[in-house]
C-alpha positions in Angstrom: 15.4 9.9 4.0 15.1 10.3 0.3 17.6 8.4 -1.8 20.5 10.3 -3.3 20.9 10.7 -7.0 23.6 8.0 -7.1 21.5 5.6 -5.1 18.5 6.1 -7.3 20.7 5.6 -10.4 22.1 2.4 -8.9 18.7 1.2 -8.0 17.4 1.7 -11.6 20.3 0.2 -13.6 22.0 3.6 -14.2 18.7 5.2 -15.4 17.5 8.4 -13.8 14.1 8.2 -12.2 12.7 10.3 -15.0 14.1 7.9 -17.6 12.7 4.9 -15.7 9.2 6.5 -15.5 9.3 7.4 -19.2 10.6 4.1 -20.5 9.6 1.3 -18.1 7.0 2.3 -15.5 3.8 0.4 -16.4 5.3 -0.4 -19.8 7.9 -3.2 -19.7 10.0 -5.2 -17.2 13.4 -4.2 -16.2 16.1 -6.5 -14.7 18.6 -4.7 -12.5 21.7 -6.6 -11.4 23.2 -5.5 -8.1 20.5 -2.8 -7.6 21.4 -2.6 -3.9 25.1 -3.6 -3.4 25.7 -5.8 -0.4 22.0 -6.3 0.3 21.3 -9.6 1.9 18.0 -8.8 3.5 16.5 -7.0 6.5 15.7 -10.0 8.7 16.5 -13.7 9.1 14.2 -16.6 8.2 13.6 -17.1 12.0 12.6 -13.4 12.4 10.2 -13.7 9.5 8.7 -16.9 11.0 8.4 -15.1 14.3 6.4 -12.3 12.6 4.1 -14.9 11.0 3.2 -16.2 14.5 1.9 -12.8 15.6 -1.9 -12.4 15.9 -2.1 -9.2 13.9 0.3 -10.1 11.1 -1.1 -11.3 7.7 0.9 -14.4 6.7 0.4 -17.4 4.4 2.2 -20.7 3.7 1.8 -21.9 0.1 2.8 -25.4 -0.6 2.8 -27.6 -3.6 2.1 -31.2 -2.8 2.2 -33.6 -5.7 0.2 -31.7 -8.3 -2.0 -29.8 -5.8 -1.5 -26.3 -4.3 -2.3 -25.8 -0.6 -2.6 -22.5 1.3 -2.7 -22.1 5.0 -3.3 -18.7 6.6 -1.6 -17.5 9.8 -1.0 -16.9 12.6 1.3 -19.9 12.8 3.1 -21.6 15.6 6.3 -23.7 15.9 4.4 -26.9 15.2 3.2 -25.6 11.9 6.7 -25.0 10.7 8.0 -28.3 12.1 5.5 -30.2 9.9 6.8 -28.6 6.7 8.9 -30.7 4.2 12.4 -29.7 3.1 11.3 -28.2 -0.2 8.4 -26.9 -2.3 6.8 -24.4 0.1 6.8 -20.6 0.7 6.1 -18.4 3.7 4.7 -15.0 2.7 4.3 -12.1 5.2 2.5 -8.9 4.3 3.2 -5.3 5.4 6.5 -6.0 7.0 7.1 -2.2 6.9 4.5 -2.0 9.7 6.7 -3.8 12.1 10.3 -3.2 11.0 11.8 0.3 10.9 14.5 -0.9 8.4 11.7 -1.8 6.0 10.5 1.8 5.9 14.0 2.9 5.2 14.1 0.5 2.3 10.8 1.8 0.9 12.1 5.3 1.1 14.6 4.4 -1.7 11.6 4.1 -4.0 10.3 7.6 -3.3 10.6 8.4 -7.1 7.2 6.7 -7.1 4.5 8.8 -5.2 3.7 7.5 -1.8 0.0 7.6 -2.8 0.7 4.6 -4.9 2.7 2.6 -2.4 1.1 -0.5 -0.9 3.5 -2.4 1.3 6.6 -4.6 1.6 5.9 -8.3 1.4 8.7 -10.7 2.4 8.8 -14.3 1.5 11.0 -17.2 2.5 11.3 -20.5 0.6 13.5 -23.6 0.6 14.5 -25.2 -2.7 11.6 -25.3 -5.2 9.3 -23.0 -3.2 7.1 -20.5 -5.0 3.5 -19.6 -5.5 3.1 -20.6 -9.1 2.8 -18.7 -12.4 0.4 -15.7 -12.0 -0.3 -12.1 -13.0 -0.6 -9.1 -10.7 -2.8 -6.1 -11.1 -0.1 -3.8 -9.6 3.5 -2.7 -10.2 6.1 -4.6 -8.2 9.8 -4.5 -7.6 11.1 -7.9 -6.7 14.3 -7.5 -4.7 16.4 -10.6 -3.8 17.7 -10.9 -0.3 19.5 -14.0 0.8 19.6 -17.1 -1.5 18.7 -17.3 -5.2 15.4 -17.3 -7.1 14.7 -18.1 -10.7 12.2 -15.8 -12.3 10.4 -16.6 -15.6 8.2 -14.0 -17.2 5.8 -13.8 -20.1 3.6 -11.3 -21.9 1.1 -14.0 -22.8 -2.6 -13.2 -23.2 -3.8 -16.6 -22.2 -4.8 -16.0 -18.5 -6.8 -19.1 -18.0 -6.4 -20.5 -14.5 -6.0 -23.9 -12.9 -9.5 -25.0 -11.7 -10.1 -25.4 -8.0 -6.7 -24.1 -7.0 -6.7 -21.9 -3.8 -4.6 -19.3 -5.7 -5.0 -17.7 -9.1 -2.4 -19.9 -10.9 -2.0 -19.8 -14.7 -2.8 -23.1 -16.4 -0.8 -22.6 -19.5 2.2 -20.5 -18.6 4.8 -20.2 -21.4 8.1 -18.6 -20.4 9.6 -15.9 -22.7 12.5 -14.8 -20.5 14.2 -16.1 -17.4 16.9 -15.0 -15.0 18.4 -16.2 -11.7 18.4 -13.3 -9.2 21.0 -13.3 -6.4 21.4 -11.0 -3.3 20.9 -7.4 -4.3 19.4 -8.1 -7.7 16.0 -6.7 -8.6 13.3 -7.2 -11.2 10.7 -4.6 -11.9 7.4 -5.9 -13.4 4.5 -3.7 -14.6 0.9 -5.0 -14.2 -0.4 -8.0 -16.1 3.0 -9.5 -16.9 2.8 -13.2 -16.1 5.6 -14.4 -13.8 6.8 -17.4 -11.9 9.5 -17.3 -9.2 11.0 -20.5 -7.8 13.7 -20.7 -5.1 17.0 -22.1 -6.2 18.5 -23.8 -3.2 17.6 -23.1 0.4 17.2 -19.8 2.4 15.7 -17.9 -0.5 14.2 -14.6 0.7 12.5 -12.1 -1.6 11.4 -8.6 -0.8 8.4 -7.5 -2.9 7.8 -3.7 -3.0 4.2 -3.4 -4.3 2.3 -0.3 -5.6 -1.4 -0.3 -5.3 -3.7 0.2 -8.3 -7.3 0.5 -7.2 -9.9 -0.9 -9.6 -12.3 1.5 -11.3 -15.3 -0.2 -9.7 -13.7 0.1 -6.3 -13.0 3.8 -6.7 -16.5 4.4 -7.9 -18.0 2.5 -4.9 -15.8 4.3 -2.4 -16.4 7.7 -3.9 -20.1 7.3 -3.8 -19.8 6.3 -0.2 -17.8 9.4 0.4 -20.4 11.5 -1.3 -23.0 10.1 1.0 -21.3 12.1 3.8 -19.8 15.0 2.0 -22.2 15.7 -0.8 -22.7 19.3 -1.9 -26.2 19.8 -3.2 -27.5 22.9 -5.0 -30.7 24.1 -3.4 -31.9 20.7 -2.4 -31.7 20.8 1.3 -35.0 19.5 2.8 -36.7 19.5 -0.5 -39.2 16.6 -0.7 -40.5 14.8 -3.8 -43.8 16.4 -4.7 -46.4 15.8 -7.5 -49.2 18.4 -7.2 -50.0 17.8 -10.9 -50.3 14.0 -10.4 -52.4 12.4 -13.2 -54.5 9.4 -13.0 -52.6 6.3 -14.1 -54.0 3.3 -16.0 -51.7 1.0 -14.0 -51.3 1.8 -10.3 -48.1 -0.3 -10.0 -46.4 1.5 -12.9 -43.5 4.0 -12.2 -44.5 6.8 -14.5 -42.3 8.7 -16.8 -43.2 11.9 -15.0 -41.8 10.5 -11.7 -38.7 9.2 -13.4 -38.1 12.6 -14.9 -38.6 14.5 -11.6 -36.2 12.2 -9.7 -33.7 12.5 -12.6 -33.9 16.3 -12.2 -33.3 16.0 -8.4 -30.3 13.8 -8.9 -28.8 16.1 -11.5 -28.5 18.7 -8.7 -25.7 16.6 -7.2 -22.3 17.9 -8.2 -18.7 17.5 -7.2 -15.4 19.1 -8.3 -11.7 18.6 -8.1 -11.7 19.6 -4.4 -14.1 16.8 -3.6 -12.0 14.3 -5.6 -8.8 15.4 -3.9 -10.5 15.2 -0.4 -11.8 11.8 -1.2 -8.4 10.5 -2.4 -6.7 11.9 0.7 -9.0 10.0 3.0 -9.3 6.9 0.9 -5.6 6.4 0.2 -4.6 6.9 3.8 -7.4 4.9 5.4 -5.7 2.0 7.3 -6.5 -1.5 6.2 -9.0 -3.4 8.3 -6.3 -5.4 10.0 -4.3 -2.3 11.1 -4.7 -1.2 14.7 -2.9 1.7 16.5 -2.0 1.5 20.2 -2.8 4.9 21.9 0.2 6.6 23.3 0.9 6.8 27.0 -1.0 9.9 28.3 1.2 13.0 28.1 0.1 16.5 29.1 0.4 19.2 26.5 3.3 21.0 28.4 5.2 17.7 28.5 4.4 17.0 24.9 5.8 20.4 23.9 8.9 19.8 26.0 9.5 16.5 24.1 9.0 18.3 20.8 11.8 20.7 21.8 14.2 17.8 22.3 13.3 14.9 20.0 12.2 14.3 16.5 8.6 13.3 15.8 8.1 10.3 13.4 5.1 8.7 11.8 4.1 5.3 13.4 5.3 2.5 11.1 1.6 1.7 10.2 0.7 5.4 9.5 0.1 6.8 6.1 0.3 10.5 5.5 -0.4 12.3 2.2 -1.3 15.8 1.2 -2.9 17.7 -1.7 -2.5 21.4 -2.6 -4.9 22.4 0.2 -5.3 19.4 2.5 -3.3 17.1 4.8 -4.5 13.5 5.6 -3.3 11.1 8.2 -4.8 7.6 8.5 -8.1 8.6 6.8 -8.5 11.8 8.8 -8.1 15.4 7.4 -5.9 17.7 9.5 -6.4 21.4 9.8 -3.0 23.0 9.2 -2.3 26.8 9.4 -0.6 28.2 6.3 2.6 29.0 8.2 3.0 25.4 9.3 2.3 23.7 5.9 6.0 23.3 5.0 6.7 21.5 8.3 3.8 19.0 7.8 4.9 18.5 4.2 8.3 17.5 5.5 6.7 15.1 8.0 4.6 13.5 5.2 7.6 13.3 2.8 10.3 12.1 5.2 8.0 10.5 7.8 10.1 12.4 10.4 10.2 16.0 11.7 12.7 17.8 13.9 11.6 21.2 15.1 14.1 21.5 18.0 15.7 24.5 16.4 12.4 26.3 15.6 11.0 29.3 17.6 8.9 28.6 20.7 5.8 30.0 18.9 6.2 27.5 16.0 6.8 24.7 18.4 3.6 25.5 20.3 1.6 25.8 17.1 2.9 22.4 15.9 2.1 20.9 19.2 -1.5 22.0 18.8 -1.7 20.4 15.4 0.0 17.1 16.3 -1.1 16.5 19.9 -4.3 14.5 19.1 -2.5 12.4 16.5 0.2 11.6 19.1 -2.4 10.5 21.6 -4.1 8.3 19.0 -0.8 6.5 18.3 -0.4 7.9 14.8 2.9 9.6 15.5 5.5 9.1 18.2 8.8 10.4 19.4 11.9 8.9 17.7 
């Protein structure tokens, strides 16, 4: 469900979403006291530790011991937690929104930022003194405080030299310019490349980090070229072979001649792409599940029974699913869906709200939607609420 106007204003320190985007997004930090009133978190420290013990959950424990930083990757067990000291460590669990429906509801409050930019919800727990050191991120993040307190220090410094041999990218010469102590419901927005350092003040400090992805240019280029390898549109080059009927005798047999270079250049110049290719690439690339994400296929359900369920229950995206659309394409977990024109508004609602209720639609519409959604249901991408 999208946030109401009042909720969005509260979340953004009485700014409208448009004002926030114009004045702060990717420009400067914003401290928001009591952004979510009465918010103390979505899960307990024990629940978070339990998630960190699961095989398919990405989790880390970061510990500062004397002057050294230590990192251990999950999955963990009870013995791992029993060995930890009373202070100076942090448990971090990625993609909590893949496992907790309430996390998805929290992320929906940030729908003033396009879902195409959303990465995940990371949750951390730390006793007194716990943190991951001063660092910079290459993405936008909202740092929402759950239980406990955390002191945040930030800096716009340009000295980004790192501590040598540390297992994390920790700034060597961090110089704080501003600092605050965040309590339950407080939130700090940070644009990319703002140095920051968060340290737990007292025990039971839990912080909810809403991160927004920002792919690097070289990554986009690499992935787009891979996409072109499969979807390239060539102009009159199908099955055309390199040929050189006017081949001239060369002084150096091992030399690649200018004539060959020019001919291959001409062949490559016939490669072209347009906005539709870029849109199709982004739809597939931005919804492609991460390597550690797996979907459990649904229990086999015949089409008539699937339609009967659609007539009674809402359909929802699986917590791990990502669905986006462009002006002429719909994408679910890296796959393009074929959607008839008369159904586009329904599938847009599913993408926007992650939920769709068609119980009050005509039988014809229900049957058409069943044809569109049935395979995604069997794959485990969508399910009944």
